[in-house]
Structure formats: structure tokens, C-alpha cells
N, CA, C and O atoms as a GROMACS GRO file, in nm:
protein
  476
    1MET      N    1   1.020  -2.427  -0.499
    1MET     CA    2   0.921  -2.396  -0.483
    1MET      C    3   0.885  -2.310  -0.389
    1MET      O    4   0.861  -2.354  -0.277
    2PRO      N    5   0.873  -2.147  -0.421
    2PRO     CA    6   0.807  -2.082  -0.272
    2PRO      C    7   0.670  -2.119  -0.215
    2PRO      O    8   0.565  -2.143  -0.275
    3ALA      N    9   0.690  -2.118  -0.123
    3ALA     CA   10   0.529  -2.137  -0.046
    3ALA      C   11   0.406  -2.026  -0.078
    3ALA      O   12   0.434  -1.906  -0.075
    4GLU      N   13   0.298  -2.062  -0.101
    4GLU     CA   14   0.198  -1.970  -0.103
    4GLU      C   15   0.164  -1.852  -0.002
    4GLU      O   16   0.097  -1.889   0.094
    5LYS      N   17   0.197  -1.724  -0.006
    5LYS     CA   18   0.162  -1.642   0.111
    5LYS      C   19   0.057  -1.655   0.181
    5LYS      O   20  -0.046  -1.671   0.116
    6LYS      N   21   0.049  -1.654   0.307
    6LYS     CA   22  -0.090  -1.645   0.363
    6LYS      C   23  -0.102  -1.509   0.439
    6LYS      O   24  -0.008  -1.440   0.480
    7TYR      N   25  -0.241  -1.482   0.450
    7TYR     CA   26  -0.251  -1.326   0.512
    7TYR      C   27  -0.357  -1.332   0.591
    7TYR      O   28  -0.461  -1.392   0.562
    8HIS      N   29  -0.331  -1.256   0.722
    8HIS     CA   30  -0.428  -1.211   0.818
    8HIS      C   31  -0.507  -1.087   0.774
    8HIS      O   32  -0.449  -0.980   0.757
    9TRP      N   33  -0.691  -1.106   0.746
    9TRP     CA   34  -0.717  -0.992   0.675
    9TRP      C   35  -0.757  -0.917   0.801
    9TRP      O   36  -0.792  -0.972   0.906
   10HIS      N   37  -0.747  -0.796   0.782
   10HIS     CA   38  -0.800  -0.682   0.894
   10HIS      C   39  -0.936  -0.577   0.808
   10HIS      O   40  -0.927  -0.501   0.712
   11LYS      N   41  -1.010  -0.602   0.860
   11LYS     CA   42  -1.103  -0.503   0.805
   11LYS      C   43  -1.089  -0.337   0.851
   11LYS      O   44  -1.106  -0.300   0.967
   12ILE      N   45  -1.059  -0.256   0.752
   12ILE     CA   46  -1.062  -0.143   0.748
   12ILE      C   47  -1.151  -0.014   0.717
   12ILE      O   48  -1.110   0.102   0.720
   13ALA      N   49  -1.254  -0.045   0.692
   13ALA     CA   50  -1.338   0.017   0.643
   13ALA      C   51  -1.476  -0.069   0.618
   13ALA      O   52  -1.480  -0.184   0.576
   14GLU      N   53  -1.582   0.010   0.653
   14GLU     CA   54  -1.760  -0.058   0.561
   14GLU      C   55  -1.749  -0.032   0.419
   14GLU      O   56  -1.789  -0.113   0.335
   15SER      N   57  -1.698   0.072   0.392
   15SER     CA   58  -1.713   0.087   0.211
   15SER      C   59  -1.616   0.180   0.176
   15SER      O   60  -1.566   0.252   0.263
   16LYS      N   61  -1.572   0.188   0.019
   16LYS     CA   62  -1.468   0.270  -0.003
   16LYS      C   63  -1.484   0.393   0.047
   16LYS      O   64  -1.381   0.445   0.091
   17ALA      N   65  -1.617   0.476   0.056
   17ALA     CA   66  -1.680   0.629   0.055
   17ALA      C   67  -1.612   0.609   0.217
   17ALA      O   68  -1.560   0.717   0.247
   18MET      N   69  -1.601   0.538   0.296
   18MET     CA   70  -1.569   0.563   0.446
   18MET      C   71  -1.416   0.546   0.453
   18MET      O   72  -1.370   0.501   0.558
   19LEU      N   73  -1.335   0.577   0.359
   19LEU     CA   74  -1.162   0.560   0.348
   19LEU      C   75  -1.117   0.670   0.431
   19LEU      O   76  -1.029   0.678   0.516
   20GLN      N   77  -1.237   0.792   0.365
   20GLN     CA   78  -1.134   0.912   0.431
   20GLN      C   79  -1.020   0.949   0.368
   20GLN      O   80  -0.921   0.983   0.432
   21LEU      N   81  -1.022   0.947   0.216
   21LEU     CA   82  -0.922   0.979   0.151
   21LEU      C   83  -0.907   1.144   0.168
   21LEU      O   84  -0.998   1.217   0.209
   22GLY      N   85  -0.765   1.194   0.124
   22GLY     CA   86  -0.728   1.308   0.110
   22GLY      C   87  -0.772   1.336  -0.042
   22GLY      O   88  -0.836   1.264  -0.120
   23THR      N   89  -0.706   1.485  -0.062
   23THR     CA   90  -0.738   1.498  -0.200
   23THR      C   91  -0.691   1.453  -0.304
   23THR      O   92  -0.738   1.469  -0.417
   24GLY      N   93  -0.579   1.382  -0.271
   24GLY     CA   94  -0.505   1.316  -0.362
   24GLY      C   95  -0.537   1.161  -0.380
   24GLY      O   96  -0.481   1.088  -0.461
   25GLY      N   97  -0.640   1.123  -0.290
   25GLY     CA   98  -0.698   0.990  -0.332
   25GLY      C   99  -0.595   0.910  -0.250
   25GLY      O  100  -0.521   0.831  -0.309
   26THR      N  101  -0.590   0.927  -0.117
   26THR     CA  102  -0.484   0.872  -0.043
   26THR      C  103  -0.503   0.888   0.092
   26THR      O  104  -0.539   1.003   0.114
   27ALA      N  105  -0.495   0.827   0.184
   27ALA     CA  106  -0.493   0.826   0.361
   27ALA      C  107  -0.367   0.718   0.410
   27ALA      O  108  -0.317   0.627   0.343
   28GLU      N  109  -0.342   0.752   0.518
   28GLU     CA  110  -0.261   0.686   0.587
   28GLU      C  111  -0.331   0.649   0.714
   28GLU      O  112  -0.389   0.732   0.785
   29ILE      N  113  -0.323   0.509   0.741
   29ILE     CA  114  -0.372   0.462   0.860
   29ILE      C  115  -0.273   0.347   0.937
   29ILE      O  116  -0.153   0.354   0.912
   30GLN      N  117  -0.306   0.275   1.002
   30GLN     CA  118  -0.254   0.186   1.108
   30GLN      C  119  -0.319   0.055   1.109
   30GLN      O  120  -0.441   0.048   1.128
   31VAL      N  121  -0.254  -0.038   1.092
   31VAL     CA  122  -0.295  -0.193   1.093
   31VAL      C  123  -0.208  -0.262   1.120
   31VAL      O  124  -0.106  -0.268   1.052
   32ASP      N  125  -0.228  -0.336   1.232
   32ASP     CA  126  -0.165  -0.451   1.305
   32ASP      C  127  -0.010  -0.382   1.358
   32ASP      O  128   0.089  -0.455   1.352
   33GLY      N  129   0.002  -0.269   1.398
   33GLY     CA  130   0.103  -0.200   1.424
   33GLY      C  131   0.184  -0.136   1.335
   33GLY      O  132   0.295  -0.096   1.369
   34LYS      N  133   0.130  -0.119   1.197
   34LYS     CA  134   0.227  -0.110   1.050
   34LYS      C  135   0.129   0.026   1.029
   34LYS      O  136   0.010   0.034   1.061
   35ASN      N  137   0.203   0.118   0.973
   35ASN     CA  138   0.173   0.227   0.903
   35ASN      C  139   0.156   0.211   0.766
   35ASN      O  140   0.248   0.192   0.687
   36ILE      N  141   0.024   0.220   0.736
   36ILE     CA  142   0.011   0.175   0.563
   36ILE      C  143  -0.057   0.290   0.511
   36ILE      O  144  -0.147   0.350   0.570
   37CYS      N  145  -0.007   0.319   0.390
   37CYS     CA  146  -0.065   0.429   0.270
   37CYS      C  147  -0.188   0.326   0.218
   37CYS      O  148  -0.186   0.204   0.209
   38LEU      N  149  -0.284   0.413   0.191
   38LEU     CA  150  -0.403   0.342   0.124
   38LEU      C  151  -0.426   0.468  -0.019
   38LEU      O  152  -0.447   0.588  -0.006
   39ILE      N  153  -0.410   0.383  -0.161
   39ILE     CA  154  -0.448   0.474  -0.278
   39ILE      C  155  -0.566   0.435  -0.331
   39ILE      O  156  -0.627   0.330  -0.309
   40VAL      N  157  -0.597   0.530  -0.406
   40VAL     CA  158  -0.743   0.463  -0.469
   40VAL      C  159  -0.703   0.520  -0.648
   40VAL      O  160  -0.722   0.634  -0.692
   41HIS      N  161  -0.666   0.444  -0.696
   41HIS     CA  162  -0.658   0.437  -0.828
   41HIS      C  163  -0.750   0.405  -0.970
   41HIS      O  164  -0.769   0.283  -0.978
   42ASN      N  165  -0.796   0.458  -1.053
   42ASN     CA  166  -0.868   0.415  -1.125
   42ASN      C  167  -0.990   0.304  -1.075
   42ASN      O  168  -1.028   0.207  -1.140
   43ASP      N  169  -1.048   0.357  -0.918
   43ASP     CA  170  -1.146   0.273  -0.865
   43ASP      C  171  -1.075   0.162  -0.805
   43ASP      O  172  -1.151   0.096  -0.735
   44TRP      N  173  -0.947   0.115  -0.809
   44TRP     CA  174  -0.908   0.007  -0.733
   44TRP      C  175  -0.842   0.067  -0.614
   44TRP      O  176  -0.797   0.182  -0.616
   45ILE      N  177  -0.837  -0.020  -0.496
   45ILE     CA  178  -0.782   0.030  -0.350
   45ILE      C  179  -0.626  -0.031  -0.362
   45ILE      O  180  -0.600  -0.146  -0.398
   46TYR      N  181  -0.542   0.054  -0.329
   46TYR     CA  182  -0.381  -0.032  -0.316
   46TYR      C  183  -0.358   0.004  -0.185
   46TYR      O  184  -0.425   0.100  -0.148
   47GLY      N  185  -0.286  -0.041  -0.107
   47GLY     CA  186  -0.195  -0.029   0.010
   47GLY      C  187  -0.062  -0.066   0.015
   47GLY      O  188  -0.036  -0.177  -0.031
   48CYS      N  189   0.029   0.001   0.059
   48CYS     CA  190   0.186   0.009   0.088
   48CYS      C  191   0.220   0.054   0.215
   48CYS      O  192   0.140   0.099   0.297
   49ALA      N  193   0.362   0.038   0.231
   49ALA     CA  194   0.431   0.140   0.333
   49ALA      C  195   0.409   0.278   0.322
   49ALA      O  196   0.417   0.337   0.214
   50ALA      N  197   0.383   0.330   0.426
   50ALA     CA  198   0.351   0.476   0.457
   50ALA      C  199   0.471   0.552   0.404
   50ALA      O  200   0.450   0.648   0.328
   51LYS      N  201   0.593   0.517   0.437
   51LYS     CA  202   0.687   0.577   0.402
   51LYS      C  203   0.782   0.504   0.292
   51LYS      O  204   0.792   0.382   0.277
   52CYS      N  205   0.865   0.628   0.200
   52CYS     CA  206   0.903   0.614   0.104
   52CYS      C  207   1.055   0.550   0.165
   52CYS      O  208   1.117   0.615   0.250
   53PRO      N  209   1.114   0.406   0.108
   53PRO     CA  210   1.229   0.360   0.114
   53PRO      C  211   1.350   0.424   0.083
   53PRO      O  212   1.457   0.369   0.108
   54HIS      N  213   1.342   0.538   0.028
   54HIS     CA  214   1.461   0.619  -0.022
   54HIS      C  215   1.508   0.702   0.117
   54HIS      O  216   1.607   0.677   0.185
   55ALA      N  217   1.398   0.818   0.141
   55ALA     CA  218   1.434   0.900   0.231
   55ALA      C  219   1.319   0.909   0.334
   55ALA      O  220   1.323   0.994   0.422
   56GLY      N  221   1.228   0.831   0.324
   56GLY     CA  222   1.112   0.854   0.474
   56GLY      C  223   1.003   0.920   0.407
   56GLY      O  224   0.908   0.911   0.485
   57GLY      N  225   0.968   0.981   0.305
   57GLY     CA  226   0.874   1.067   0.278
   57GLY      C  227   0.741   1.005   0.269
   57GLY      O  228   0.712   0.906   0.203
   58ARG      N  229   0.661   1.079   0.346
   58ARG     CA  230   0.500   0.990   0.368
   58ARG      C  231   0.434   1.011   0.232
   58ARG      O  232   0.401   1.116   0.177
   59LEU      N  233   0.425   0.897   0.197
   59LEU     CA  234   0.352   0.884   0.061
   59LEU      C  235   0.200   0.926   0.026
   59LEU      O  236   0.150   0.951  -0.084
   60ALA      N  237   0.143   0.925   0.157
   60ALA     CA  238   0.009   0.989   0.157
   60ALA      C  239   0.007   1.152   0.112
   60ALA      O  240  -0.100   1.209   0.091
   61ASP      N  241   0.110   1.205   0.102
   61ASP     CA  242   0.143   1.337   0.094
   61ASP      C  243   0.178   1.350  -0.076
   61ASP      O  244   0.175   1.446  -0.152
   62GLY      N  245   0.209   1.218  -0.095
   62GLY     CA  246   0.256   1.232  -0.270
   62GLY      C  247   0.123   1.216  -0.356
   62GLY      O  248   0.009   1.242  -0.319
   63TYR      N  249   0.163   1.169  -0.470
   63TYR     CA  250   0.039   1.143  -0.560
   63TYR      C  251   0.066   1.020  -0.655
   63TYR      O  252   0.171   0.956  -0.647
   64THR      N  253  -0.020   0.994  -0.730
   64THR     CA  254  -0.056   0.878  -0.816
   64THR      C  255  -0.035   0.932  -0.958
   64THR      O  256  -0.113   1.024  -0.982
   65ASP      N  257   0.059   0.897  -1.073
   65ASP     CA  258   0.073   0.911  -1.170
   65ASP      C  259  -0.052   0.848  -1.289
   65ASP      O  260  -0.131   0.756  -1.271
   66ALA      N  261  -0.035   0.932  -1.405
   66ALA     CA  262  -0.125   0.865  -1.478
   66ALA      C  263  -0.108   0.702  -1.511
   66ALA      O  264  -0.204   0.646  -1.566
   67LEU      N  265   0.012   0.623  -1.478
   67LEU     CA  266   0.055   0.490  -1.521
   67LEU      C  267   0.048   0.409  -1.394
   67LEU      O  268   0.106   0.300  -1.400
   68GLY      N  269  -0.004   0.436  -1.294
   68GLY     CA  270  -0.041   0.396  -1.166
   68GLY      C  271   0.073   0.375  -1.059
   68GLY      O  272   0.087   0.266  -1.004
   69ASN      N  273   0.149   0.476  -1.034
   69ASN     CA  274   0.278   0.474  -0.985
   69ASN      C  275   0.231   0.574  -0.866
   69ASN      O  276   0.146   0.661  -0.886
   70ILE      N  277   0.294   0.553  -0.744
   70ILE     CA  278   0.253   0.648  -0.649
   70ILE      C  279   0.423   0.714  -0.610
   70ILE      O  280   0.523   0.662  -0.560
   71VAL      N  281   0.395   0.838  -0.657
   71VAL     CA  282   0.521   0.935  -0.645
   71VAL      C  283   0.531   1.015  -0.494
   71VAL      O  284   0.456   1.088  -0.430
   72CYS      N  285   0.650   0.966  -0.478
   72CYS     CA  286   0.696   1.023  -0.322
   72CYS      C  287   0.708   1.190  -0.352
   72CYS      O  288   0.746   1.259  -0.448
   73PRO      N  289   0.667   1.210  -0.246
   73PRO     CA  290   0.646   1.408  -0.218
   73PRO      C  291   0.791   1.485  -0.241
   73PRO      O  292   0.804   1.582  -0.316
   74LEU      N  293   0.908   1.418  -0.154
   74LEU     CA  294   1.014   1.467  -0.151
   74LEU      C  295   1.126   1.464  -0.260
   74LEU      O  296   1.199   1.560  -0.285
   75HIS      N  297   1.131   1.343  -0.319
   75HIS     CA  298   1.234   1.325  -0.452
   75HIS      C  299   1.185   1.277  -0.574
   75HIS      O  300   1.264   1.260  -0.667
   76ARG      N  301   1.039   1.247  -0.589
   76ARG     CA  302   0.941   1.224  -0.674
   76ARG      C  303   0.985   1.079  -0.734
   76ARG      O  304   0.966   1.060  -0.854
   77TYR      N  305   1.045   0.973  -0.653
   77TYR     CA  306   1.075   0.845  -0.671
   77TYR      C  307   0.942   0.783  -0.712
   77TYR      O  308   0.852   0.818  -0.636
   78LYS      N  309   0.910   0.718  -0.790
   78LYS     CA  310   0.796   0.640  -0.833
   78LYS      C  311   0.785   0.493  -0.792
   78LYS      O  312   0.887   0.430  -0.817
   79PHE      N  313   0.702   0.435  -0.744
   79PHE     CA  314   0.716   0.267  -0.699
   79PHE      C  315   0.542   0.228  -0.768
   79PHE      O  316   0.443   0.301  -0.774
   80SER      N  317   0.557   0.123  -0.800
   80SER     CA  318   0.442   0.063  -0.919
   80SER      C  319   0.326   0.022  -0.783
   80SER      O  320   0.372  -0.045  -0.690
   81LEU      N  321   0.218   0.053  -0.781
   81LEU     CA  322   0.129   0.015  -0.685
   81LEU      C  323   0.086  -0.138  -0.699
   81LEU      O  324   0.036  -0.202  -0.606
   82HIS      N  325   0.111  -0.187  -0.821
   82HIS     CA  326   0.097  -0.324  -0.825
   82HIS      C  327   0.151  -0.446  -0.752
   82HIS      O  328   0.101  -0.548  -0.706
   83ASN      N  329   0.288  -0.388  -0.759
   83ASN     CA  330   0.432  -0.467  -0.721
   83ASN      C  331   0.524  -0.410  -0.616
   83ASN      O  332   0.594  -0.472  -0.535
   84GLY      N  333   0.512  -0.286  -0.632
   84GLY     CA  334   0.612  -0.191  -0.540
   84GLY      C  335   0.730  -0.175  -0.622
   84GLY      O  336   0.806  -0.097  -0.566
   85ARG      N  337   0.763  -0.206  -0.703
   85ARG     CA  338   0.888  -0.205  -0.795
   85ARG      C  339   0.911  -0.055  -0.808
   85ARG      O  340   0.813   0.015  -0.832
   86ASN      N  341   1.066   0.016  -0.790
   86ASN     CA  342   1.069   0.133  -0.828
   86ASN      C  343   1.089   0.169  -0.982
   86ASN      O  344   1.187   0.140  -1.051
   87SER      N  345   0.974   0.237  -1.019
   87SER     CA  346   1.003   0.254  -1.188
   87SER      C  347   1.062   0.343  -1.232
   87SER      O  348   1.088   0.342  -1.352
   88SER      N  349   1.105   0.454  -1.147
   88SER     CA  350   1.213   0.575  -1.189
   88SER      C  351   1.334   0.542  -1.206
   88SER      O  352   1.418   0.626  -1.241
   89GLY      N  353   1.374   0.373  -1.179
   89GLY     CA  354   1.511   0.353  -1.194
   89GLY      C  355   1.628   0.354  -1.097
   89GLY      O  356   1.741   0.314  -1.126
   90GLU      N  357   1.583   0.410  -0.956
   90GLU     CA  358   1.666   0.420  -0.840
   90GLU      C  359   1.720   0.302  -0.758
   90GLU      O  360   1.813   0.305  -0.678
   91GLY      N  361   1.624   0.171  -0.805
   91GLY     CA  362   1.660   0.036  -0.750
   91GLY      C  363   1.590   0.036  -0.607
   91GLY      O  364   1.602  -0.071  -0.546
   92TYR      N  365   1.534   0.114  -0.558
   92TYR     CA  366   1.460   0.099  -0.425
   92TYR      C  367   1.332  -0.040  -0.446
   92TYR      O  368   1.298  -0.095  -0.551
   93PHE      N  369   1.292  -0.062  -0.332
   93PHE     CA  370   1.155  -0.156  -0.342
   93PHE      C  371   1.055  -0.128  -0.232
   93PHE      O  372   1.086  -0.136  -0.113
   94LEU      N  373   0.899  -0.083  -0.289
   94LEU     CA  374   0.822  -0.028  -0.179
   94LEU      C  375   0.711  -0.179  -0.146
   94LEU      O  376   0.650  -0.258  -0.217
   95LYS      N  377   0.729  -0.161  -0.015
   95LYS     CA  378   0.607  -0.283   0.058
   95LYS      C  379   0.494  -0.269   0.008
   95LYS      O  380   0.450  -0.154   0.001
   96THR      N  381   0.411  -0.382  -0.040
   96THR     CA  382   0.285  -0.334  -0.075
   96THR      C  383   0.197  -0.434  -0.015
   96THR      O  384   0.253  -0.542   0.002
   97TYR      N  385   0.097  -0.428   0.015
   97TYR     CA  386  -0.017  -0.481   0.049
   97TYR      C  387  -0.152  -0.548   0.023
   97TYR      O  388  -0.256  -0.486   0.049
   98PRO      N  389  -0.155  -0.670  -0.027
   98PRO     CA  390  -0.320  -0.654  -0.114
   98PRO      C  391  -0.432  -0.596  -0.018
   98PRO      O  392  -0.427  -0.583   0.104
   99VAL      N  393  -0.530  -0.565  -0.104
   99VAL     CA  394  -0.650  -0.497  -0.032
   99VAL      C  395  -0.781  -0.547  -0.111
   99VAL      O  396  -0.813  -0.509  -0.224
  100GLN      N  397  -0.842  -0.630  -0.040
  100GLN     CA  398  -0.971  -0.686  -0.107
  100GLN      C  399  -1.113  -0.621  -0.025
  100GLN      O  400  -1.144  -0.620   0.095
  101GLU      N  401  -1.184  -0.568  -0.153
  101GLU     CA  402  -1.313  -0.531  -0.130
  101GLU      C  403  -1.400  -0.622  -0.142
  101GLU      O  404  -1.403  -0.699  -0.239
  102ARG      N  405  -1.495  -0.626  -0.029
  102ARG     CA  406  -1.594  -0.754  -0.028
  102ARG      C  407  -1.712  -0.709   0.020
  102ARG      O  408  -1.705  -0.597   0.070
  103GLU      N  409  -1.832  -0.768   0.022
  103GLU     CA  410  -1.962  -0.712   0.035
  103GLU      C  411  -1.989  -0.706   0.160
  103GLU      O  412  -2.110  -0.689   0.177
  104ASP      N  413  -1.908  -0.715   0.292
  104ASP     CA  414  -1.921  -0.652   0.401
  104ASP      C  415  -1.779  -0.562   0.457
  104ASP      O  416  -1.736  -0.576   0.571
  105GLY      N  417  -1.728  -0.484   0.372
  105GLY     CA  418  -1.613  -0.402   0.385
  105GLY      C  419  -1.499  -0.408   0.291
  105GLY      O  420  -1.514  -0.467   0.184
  106ILE      N  421  -1.401  -0.358   0.317
  106ILE     CA  422  -1.265  -0.320   0.281
  106ILE      C  423  -1.186  -0.382   0.368
  106ILE      O  424  -1.207  -0.380   0.490
  107TYR      N  425  -1.098  -0.436   0.318
  107TYR     CA  426  -1.005  -0.558   0.392
  107TYR      C  427  -0.872  -0.534   0.334
  107TYR      O  428  -0.850  -0.523   0.213
  108LEU      N  429  -0.761  -0.525   0.452
  108LEU     CA  430  -0.646  -0.538   0.388
  108LEU      C  431  -0.551  -0.663   0.460
  108LEU      O  432  -0.566  -0.693   0.579
  109GLY      N  433  -0.446  -0.734   0.364
  109GLY     CA  434  -0.396  -0.826   0.428
  109GLY      C  435  -0.268  -0.792   0.472
  109GLY      O  436  -0.206  -0.700   0.418
  110ILE      N  437  -0.211  -0.873   0.585
  110ILE     CA  438  -0.078  -0.839   0.659
  110ILE      C  439  -0.025  -0.978   0.645
  110ILE      O  440  -0.084  -1.063   0.712
  111GLU      N  441   0.071  -1.017   0.574
  111GLU     CA  442   0.136  -1.180   0.547
  111GLU      C  443   0.183  -1.196   0.680
  111GLU      O  444   0.260  -1.126   0.746
  112GLU      N  445   0.104  -1.333   0.716
  112GLU     CA  446   0.123  -1.406   0.836
  112GLU      C  447   0.301  -1.484   0.846
  112GLU      O  448   0.362  -1.532   0.750
  113LYS      N  449   0.350  -1.474   0.988
  113LYS     CA  450   0.473  -1.510   0.946
  113LYS      C  451   0.450  -1.657   1.003
  113LYS      O  452   0.382  -1.693   1.098
  114THR      N  453   0.519  -1.720   0.926
  114THR     CA  454   0.546  -1.884   0.930
  114THR      C  455   0.680  -1.934   0.957
  114THR      O  456   0.784  -1.878   0.926
  115GLY      N  457   0.669  -2.028   1.009
  115GLY     CA  458   0.806  -2.097   1.030
  115GLY      C  459   0.909  -2.031   1.161
  115GLY      O  460   0.859  -1.952   1.240
  116PHE      N  461   1.023  -2.065   1.171
  116PHE     CA  462   1.122  -2.033   1.285
  116PHE      C  463   1.158  -1.870   1.246
  116PHE      O  464   1.152  -1.770   1.316
  117PHE      N  465   1.198  -1.887   1.110
  117PHE     CA  466   1.253  -1.749   1.071
  117PHE      C  467   1.130  -1.654   1.009
  117PHE      O  468   1.154  -1.556   0.939
  118GLY      N  469   1.018  -1.691   1.039
  118GLY     CA  470   0.926  -1.564   0.981
  118GLY      C  471   0.890  -1.593   0.839
  118GLY      O  472   0.813  -1.515   0.782
  119GLY      N  473   0.949  -1.721   0.764
  119GLY     CA  474   0.932  -1.700   0.611
  119GLY      C  475   0.878  -1.802   0.562
  119GLY      O  476   0.854  -1.808   0.442
   0.00000   0.00000   0.00000
């Protein structure tokens, strides 16, 4: 049975309105040395790796489709905002990060490294 993931939570904004999103509802930020793409879709906030795992396209320059997939601007590969699965069939996986909207702000979770091998 896999161990439950533990996260270090980083406050990234005071509110959703302060996220400074672009016209596509996306923004790129840096948290704990990682480049993160933030996406607001259907009033939910999602976090994922800033670059597409296929060819490195900046996902903040892409868009979110009606099904809730982030679409890479380079080759239109699609990834689920919920779990990072490649939904257009190419077999890639996009790293996702949990985001929490709390009374005192917006927080992004970075998985804590545990054990000798980091897992």
C-alpha cells in the first residue's frame, strides 16, 4: 500500500483575483525553485508543470479546452488538469500540483521528499 503523500504548502496569492492571470486564464509562477503553470477553469484553480513534457512548450501560452484539459501551444497535446494524463493519446504525463483556496489565501502544495530515495 503506497504511503499517503505529504505536501509543503506555499502561499502563492492573497486571493484568486491577485493571481495575475493572462487572457487564457493561465499564469506562470515559480514556487520552491519549480516553474508552475496555474490555470483557472470553471472557477477552480489547478497547478501543473510549466512546460509540456513532449517538446517543452510553455503551457501558460496554451489554453484550456471545454473538457478541462490544458492544451500545449506547440503541438496541441492535451493533458487533464485533474491528474496530468495525456488525453490526446500520445502517452506523456504532466506533473500536477494540488492547489487549495483557503480563507487566508491561495496555496500550492509541493510534495515533500521522504526517505533515502525521496519517495
